[in-house]
C-alpha positions as CSV (number, residue, x, y, z in Angstrom):
1,P,0.0,0.0,0.0
2,L,2.8,2.4,0.7
3,Y,4.3,2.1,-2.8
4,T,0.9,2.4,-4.3
5,L,0.4,5.7,-2.5
6,L,3.9,6.9,-3.5
7,G,3.4,5.9,-7.2
8,T,0.1,7.7,-7.2
9,S,1.6,10.9,-5.8
10,V,4.6,10.8,-8.2
11,A,2.4,10.1,-11.2
12,F,0.0,13.0,-10.2
13,A,2.8,15.5,-9.8
14,V,4.6,14.5,-13.1
15,T,1.5,14.3,-15.2
16,F,0.0,17.6,-14.2
17,S,3.4,19.4,-14.4
18,I,3.8,18.1,-18.0
19,V,0.2,19.1,-18.9
20,D,0.8,22.6,-17.6
21,V,4.1,23.0,-19.5
22,I,2.4,21.7,-22.7
23,N,-0.5,24.1,-22.3
24,Y,1.9,27.0,-21.7
25,V,4.0,26.2,-24.8
26,I,0.9,25.8,-27.0
27,G,-0.4,29.1,-25.7
28,L,2.9,30.7,-26.3
29,F,3.2,29.6,-29.9
30,S,-0.4,30.0,-30.9
31,V,-0.9,33.7,-30.1
32,A,-2.3,34.6,-33.5
33,I,-4.3,31.4,-33.9
34,H,-7.1,30.5,-31.6
35,T,-6.4,27.0,-30.3
36,K,-7.7,25.1,-27.3
37,N,-5.4,23.8,-24.7
38,V,-4.7,20.1,-24.5
39,V,-6.5,19.7,-21.2
40,E,-8.9,22.6,-20.5
41,S,-12.3,21.6,-19.3
42,K,-13.3,20.2,-15.9
43,N,-14.3,16.8,-17.4
44,Q,-10.9,16.5,-19.1
45,V,-9.0,17.3,-15.9
46,N,-11.1,14.8,-13.9
47,F,-10.6,12.1,-16.6
48,I,-6.8,12.6,-16.7
49,L,-6.8,12.6,-12.9
50,V,-8.5,9.3,-12.7
51,C,-6.2,7.8,-15.3
52,T,-3.1,9.2,-13.6
53,L,-4.2,7.8,-10.2
54,L,-4.9,4.4,-11.7
55,M,-1.6,4.3,-13.5
56,G,0.4,5.5,-10.5
57,G,-1.3,3.0,-8.3
58,I,-0.6,0.1,-10.6
59,F,3.0,1.1,-11.0
60,G,3.4,1.4,-7.2
61,F,1.6,-1.9,-6.6
62,I,3.9,-3.7,-9.1
63,F,7.0,-2.2,-7.5
64,G,5.8,-3.3,-4.0
65,V,4.8,-6.8,-5.1
66,L,8.0,-7.6,-6.9
67,D,10.0,-6.4,-3.9
68,V,12.3,-4.2,-6.0
69,E,13.4,-2.3,-2.9
70,D,14.8,-5.6,-1.3
71,A,16.9,-6.6,-4.3
72,A,20.6,-6.7,-3.8
73,L,22.8,-4.3,-5.7
74,Y,23.9,-6.9,-8.2
75,E,20.3,-8.1,-8.8
76,L,18.8,-4.6,-9.1
77,R,19.2,-4.3,-12.8
78,V,17.5,-7.6,-13.5
79,T,14.7,-6.8,-11.0
80,L,14.0,-3.5,-12.5
81,M,13.9,-5.1,-16.0
82,R,11.4,-7.6,-14.7
83,E,9.3,-4.8,-13.3
84,E,9.5,-2.9,-16.6
85,R,8.1,-6.0,-18.3
86,F,4.9,-5.6,-16.3
87,C,4.7,-1.8,-16.3
88,W,5.1,-1.2,-20.1
89,P,1.8,-2.9,-21.1
90,A,-0.2,-1.3,-18.3
91,G,1.3,2.2,-19.1
92,F,0.6,1.7,-22.8
93,I,-3.0,0.6,-22.3
94,I,-3.9,3.3,-19.7
95,G,-2.0,6.0,-21.7
96,A,-3.9,5.1,-24.9
97,I,-7.2,5.2,-23.1
98,A,-6.3,8.5,-21.4
99,G,-5.2,10.1,-24.7
100,A,-8.2,8.9,-26.7
101,G,-10.6,9.8,-23.9
102,N,-9.1,13.3,-23.5
103,E,-9.5,13.9,-27.3
104,V,-13.1,12.7,-27.2
105,L,-13.8,15.0,-24.3
106,R,-12.0,17.9,-26.1
107,Q,-14.0,17.4,-29.2
108,A,-17.3,17.2,-27.2
109,E,-16.5,20.5,-25.5
110,E,-16.1,22.2,-29.0
111,G,-19.6,21.2,-29.9
112,Y,-21.1,23.3,-27.1
């Protein structure tokens, strides 16, 4: 449970920092053209929040279950590679769902 909480916290901080930077850069370069931010509406923020918490929780859970923290120094690389093998598919699936869902919500907001 501790690593799940830690993974959730780190994922939240990193995701929303990156989203803020992307929104800032888009706003900076699209002064003359009216474009929408990547994540703008309340529904988009809530959806990305749920996906981020789910992804961080899964990554933290995997880290805790595989006992990466207890691996000896000479085993650490192999243990991290084993953990990566489980994290890549989860990250890919949740990331694809988050990206597609965010775009659907973004397009739905333009209709109003």
